[in-house]
C-alpha positions, 0 to 999 in steps of 0.5 A, a space after each residue: 308464841 311472839 308476834 313479830 311486827 312483820 306484815 307478811 306473816 299475818 293472813 286476814 280471814 274475816 272482818 270483825 268490825 269497822 269504823 271511820 278511822 279503823 277496821 278490825 280483822 280476824 287474822 292468823 299469825 305464822 312464825 318462821 317455822 310455819 306455826 300458826 296462832 289466831 289473833 285479831 288485827 286492828 288497822 288504823 288509817 293514818 291518813 285520816 288520823 291527825 296525830 304524828 307518828 311519834 305520838 302514836 308510837 308513844 301511845 302504843 307503847 303505853 298500851 303494851 305496858 299495861 298488864 292487868 287480867 282485864 285490860 285487852 293486851 296488845 301483843 305487838 304493833 307496826 306501821 305498814 302501808 299508811 296503817 297502824 296495825 295493832 295485834 290483839 287477842 281474838 275474843 268472842 263477843 262485845 257486850 254491846 252485841 250480846 246485850 242487843 242479841 240475847 236481852 234487848 231490854 236489859 240484863 239482869 242485875 247480877 249479869 251487869 255486876 259480874 261484867 261491870 266489876 271486871 270493867 270497873 277493875 281494869 279502869 282502876 288499874 288504868 287510873 292508878 297508872 294515871 291514865 285515861 281510857 277516853 272512850 268507855 262504851 259497851 262495844 269496847 268490853 269484850 268477853 272471851 269463851 270463859 266469860 271473862 270480860 276485857 276492857 279494849 281500845 285503851 287509848 286507841 280512840 285518841 290514836 285516831 283523833 287529836 289529843 293532848 299527852 296530859 292527864 287533863 285533856 281538852 279535845 273532842 274524843 270518845 263516843 257522843 252518847 257516852 260523853 260526860 258534860 265537860 267533854 260535850 261542852 269542850 272543857 277540860 276533862 280527867 279520869 272522872 269523865 271515864 266514870 260518867 261513861 262507866 255510869 252510862 254503860 251501866 244504864 245502858 245495860 239495865 235498860 237495853 238502850 242509851 240515854 238520848 239514843 234517838 237524837 242527832 249528834 247535835 241534839 244529844 250533845 246539847 241534852 247532855 250539857 243542859 238537861 239533868 243527868 239520866 235516871 233509872 226508869 220507874 217502870 223497872 223494879 231496880 234495886 237501890 244498890 244499882 241506882 246507887 252506882 249509876 246515880 253516883 257516876 252521872 253527876 254533872 260536877 266532875 268533882 262530885 263523881 266517885 273514884 274507882 276505888 270508891 265505886 269498888 266499895 259499893 255493895 252492888 258488886 256483891 251480886 256477882 254470879 260465877 263466870 260460868 253463867 256469862 260463859 253460857 251467855 257467850 256460847 248462846 250468842 255465838 250459835 245465834 250469831 256466827 261470823 259470816 266468813 264471806 262477808 266483806 270479802 273485798 275488804 278482807 282481800 284488799 287488806 291481805 294484799 296490803 299485808 303481803 305487799 302486793 301493791 294494793 293501795 289503801 284507797 277509799 274503796 277499802 273503806 266503802 261499805 255503801 253497797 253492804 247490808 248494814 245488818 252484816 256488821 252485827 255478824 261479828 266476833 269482836 265489836 270494838 270500833 263503833 256503835 251499830 244503828 244509833 243515828 247520832 254515831 253514824 259516820 262521824 269522821 275525824 274532820 267531821 268530828 273537828 268541824 262539829 267541835 268548832 261549831 258546837 264551841 261557837 254555839 256555846 259561846 253564842 248561847 251563853 252570850 244570849 243568856 247573858 243578854 237575856 238576864 240583862 234584859 229581864 233586869 232592865 225590864 223589871 226596872 221599867 216596870 217598877 218605874 211605870 208603876 211609881 209614875 202611874 201612882 204619882 199621876 193618881 
């Protein structure tokens, strides 16, 4: 069945996730013959996006042309009532949600190997097409009912925020805790930045949490730039093969990071298990955390009115979650927008991101200036001490 770009053909049944620029819904598509097919609808608020429509259309075309078994496909896209609507398959669970629900202290290495091998193959495909993902994180790794993993939101992070169409970019795109040092430092970045984020995801799956998770956004960015890359804890008996993958990805110098081709050659992927084991974990998650069909009913109703053209406006109430229990956001089938319950990621709207980028860039310049001044003062202080010693010796 083909999904047509006709808004009124889609009926939303539940909300699956939300972020500052986008929302994801569980939906039903009905064709002209009345035949129904399930799908997921992602609505990107164009009023909160700094990109022009032509750039967005170019990005969605790139998305639709990606054909790989581990890249979440884009079935259709259309603009309707100040929103860009992306039609995607309805998958079962994000790797992030499954980790937090089933194994909050971290997965076994065989499970990590199985899931991340799928992700790595997807990244390898994108990089070979000279594309960047820009937002590699666990909530963008989605599992179907068969236990197969898909890389989602390729290019979508850039749709919601300004970016360059060149392969090397210099804008503040992506989730802060997964950012490579060069991105946090507002420098040019390329495919190697995806590799850093991939390593952070490996670390998170092994430890159950992210590096710098309890810091504020600014503190985390400073830590990413100034501190040594995170290493696996000594408290856990991680194998040499796992540590090799993580440590090779988490290298400060982008030129020293491996390509996806080099990563695929590493021995860690020999630990993979059958997808049936992942399938069992997906089934267990769905039993423990079913979707709350009645949750966020106001947003579901408003979205349906917008799609059906019944005069509903995409106002701020459509995005208001202040009166909702944040735990309800965990009860979702797909989590491809934002990380839940991580202080550094809370409500970073696009204008906040731009302000943070500007402030942080100024901070880095001032910091570098102070360091240079400090080095100069230390040198002058050393010279002064030498002169004082010489003067003291001459007077004795």
